[in-house]
C-alpha positions as a Markdown table, in Angstrom:
| # | Residue | x | y | z |
|---|---|---|---|---|
| 1 | Met | -156.5 | -61.2 | -78.9 |
| 2 | Ala | -155.4 | -57.8 | -79.7 |
| 3 | Gln | -158.2 | -55.2 | -80.7 |
| 4 | Met | -158.9 | -51.6 | -81.0 |
| 5 | Asn | -161.9 | -50.5 | -78.9 |
| 6 | Ser | -164.5 | -48.6 | -80.5 |
| 7 | Asp | -167.8 | -46.8 | -79.6 |
| 8 | Lys | -169.2 | -48.0 | -83.1 |
| 9 | Gly | -169.9 | -51.4 | -81.7 |
| 10 | Tyr | -167.3 | -53.4 | -83.6 |
| 11 | Val | -163.4 | -53.6 | -83.3 |
| 12 | Ile | -160.6 | -54.4 | -85.7 |
| 13 | Ala | -159.2 | -57.4 | -84.0 |
| 14 | Leu | -156.0 | -59.5 | -84.4 |
| 15 | Ala | -156.3 | -63.2 | -83.5 |
| 16 | Glu | -153.3 | -64.7 | -82.0 |
| 17 | Asp | -154.8 | -68.1 | -80.8 |
| 18 | Ser | -158.3 | -68.7 | -82.0 |
| 19 | Asp | -160.5 | -71.5 | -82.9 |
| 20 | Phe | -162.3 | -69.3 | -85.3 |
| 21 | Tyr | -160.1 | -66.7 | -86.9 |
| 22 | Ile | -156.8 | -67.0 | -88.6 |
| 23 | Ala | -153.7 | -66.0 | -86.5 |
| 24 | Gly | -152.3 | -62.8 | -87.5 |
| 25 | Ala | -155.1 | -61.5 | -89.7 |
| 26 | Leu | -156.9 | -58.4 | -89.0 |
| 27 | His | -160.7 | -59.1 | -88.9 |
| 28 | Ile | -164.0 | -57.5 | -87.5 |
| 29 | Glu | -165.6 | -58.5 | -84.3 |
| 30 | Arg | -168.6 | -57.2 | -82.2 |
| 31 | Asp | -167.1 | -55.1 | -79.4 |
| 32 | Asp | -168.1 | -57.1 | -76.4 |
| 33 | Ser | -167.2 | -54.5 | -73.9 |
| 34 | Leu | -170.1 | -52.3 | -74.9 |
| 35 | Ile | -173.2 | -53.1 | -72.9 |
| 36 | Pro | -175.6 | -53.4 | -74.3 |
| 37 | Trp | -174.2 | -54.8 | -77.5 |
| 38 | Lys | -174.8 | -52.9 | -80.7 |
| 39 | Phe | -174.7 | -56.0 | -82.7 |
| 40 | Ser | -176.1 | -59.5 | -82.3 |
| 41 | Asp | -172.8 | -61.2 | -83.6 |
| 42 | Asp | -169.4 | -60.6 | -85.5 |
| 43 | Val | -171.4 | -61.0 | -88.8 |
| 44 | Glu | -173.6 | -58.0 | -88.1 |
| 45 | Ala | -170.5 | -56.2 | -86.8 |
| 46 | Ala | -168.7 | -56.7 | -90.0 |
| 47 | Lys | -171.6 | -55.6 | -92.1 |
| 48 | Ala | -171.7 | -52.2 | -90.1 |
| 49 | Ala | -167.9 | -51.9 | -90.6 |
| 50 | Glu | -168.3 | -52.1 | -94.3 |
| 51 | Gln | -171.0 | -49.5 | -94.2 |
| 52 | Asp | -168.5 | -47.4 | -92.4 |
| 53 | Gly | -166.1 | -47.8 | -95.3 |
| 54 | Ile | -163.9 | -50.6 | -94.0 |
| 55 | Lys | -163.0 | -52.9 | -96.9 |
| 56 | Leu | -163.2 | -56.6 | -96.4 |
| 57 | Val | -162.1 | -59.7 | -98.3 |
| 58 | Tyr | -164.5 | -61.4 | -100.7 |
| 59 | Gly | -163.9 | -64.1 | -103.3 |
| 60 | Met | -160.7 | -65.4 | -102.0 |
| 61 | Asp | -160.8 | -69.2 | -102.1 |
| 62 | Gly | -160.7 | -70.8 | -98.8 |
| 63 | Ile | -161.5 | -67.6 | -96.9 |
| 64 | Glu | -164.8 | -66.7 | -95.5 |
| 65 | Asp | -166.4 | -63.5 | -97.3 |
| 66 | Gly | -166.7 | -60.3 | -95.2 |
| 67 | Val | -164.7 | -61.2 | -92.2 |
| 68 | Tyr | -161.0 | -60.1 | -92.7 |
| 69 | Leu | -159.7 | -56.8 | -93.7 |
| 70 | Asp | -158.9 | -56.3 | -97.3 |
| 71 | Thr | -155.4 | -55.0 | -97.3 |
| 72 | Pro | -152.2 | -56.3 | -99.1 |
| 73 | Asp | -150.5 | -57.2 | -95.7 |
| 74 | Asn | -153.5 | -59.0 | -94.7 |
| 75 | Arg | -154.0 | -60.8 | -97.9 |
| 76 | Arg | -150.5 | -62.0 | -97.5 |
| 77 | Val | -151.2 | -63.4 | -94.0 |
| 78 | Leu | -154.3 | -65.1 | -95.4 |
| 79 | Glu | -152.5 | -66.7 | -98.3 |
| 80 | Asn | -149.6 | -67.9 | -96.1 |
| 81 | Ala | -152.3 | -69.4 | -93.8 |
| 82 | Leu | -153.9 | -71.2 | -96.6 |
| 83 | Leu | -150.3 | -72.4 | -97.9 |
| 84 | Glu | -149.6 | -73.7 | -94.5 |
| 85 | Lys | -152.9 | -75.5 | -94.1 |
| 86 | Ser | -152.4 | -77.0 | -97.5 |
| 87 | His | -149.1 | -78.6 | -96.7 |
| 88 | Lys | -150.3 | -79.9 | -93.4 |
| 89 | Pro | -151.9 | -83.4 | -93.7 |
| 90 | Ser | -155.4 | -83.8 | -92.3 |
| 91 | Ile | -156.0 | -85.8 | -89.2 |
| 92 | Leu | -157.5 | -88.5 | -91.3 |
| 93 | Glu | -154.6 | -88.6 | -93.7 |
| 94 | Thr | -152.2 | -88.8 | -90.6 |
| 95 | Met | -154.2 | -91.6 | -89.2 |
| 96 | Lys | -154.3 | -93.4 | -92.6 |
| 97 | Gln | -150.4 | -93.0 | -92.9 |
| 98 | Tyr | -150.0 | -94.4 | -89.4 |
| 99 | His | -152.1 | -97.4 | -90.0 |
| 100 | Glu | -150.4 | -98.2 | -93.3 |
| 101 | Lys | -147.1 | -98.0 | -91.6 |
| 102 | Ile | -148.2 | -100.4 | -88.9 |
| 103 | Ala | -149.5 | -102.8 | -91.3 |
| 104 | Ala | -146.5 | -102.7 | -93.3 |
| 105 | Glu | -144.4 | -103.5 | -90.5 |
| 106 | Ser | -146.6 | -106.4 | -89.3 |
| 107 | Arg | -146.4 | -107.8 | -92.9 |
| 108 | Ser | -142.5 | -107.8 | -93.2 |
| 109 | Pro | -141.0 | -110.9 | -92.6 |
| 110 | Glu | -139.2 | -111.2 | -89.4 |
| 111 | Arg | -135.8 | -112.2 | -89.8 |
| 112 | Thr | -135.1 | -115.5 | -88.3 |
| 113 | Arg | -131.9 | -116.6 | -86.6 |
| 114 | Pro | -129.6 | -118.4 | -88.8 |
| 115 | Thr | -129.5 | -122.3 | -88.5 |
| 116 | Ser | -126.3 | -123.9 | -87.5 |
| 117 | Arg | -125.7 | -124.8 | -91.4 |
| 118 | Glu | -126.0 | -121.1 | -92.3 |
| 119 | Arg | -123.3 | -120.0 | -89.6 |
């Protein structure tokens, strides 16, 4: 995860492979390199960043409020991530499709060998 260090207690970070943040989107995180921490978590760090004048995204459907930087480029990254997510079937949908395929294959009549009269 790329980030810019800060003595303010938070960093502007860029997730590359995260279970929490959207890849390629700039967001605010607590600066874990500062001991003791200035904030208890990333949410508190984001609130402080806003007080310092950093604009964060609010009201974007499917995106958590107050996490990601509100810039045109960052909004494009977020929109693309939402589009990509909407095109990927969920695990449940994928499993359903798999089971339907297996069921259909088991229902299809097996082709029998021709009898001597049919040859």
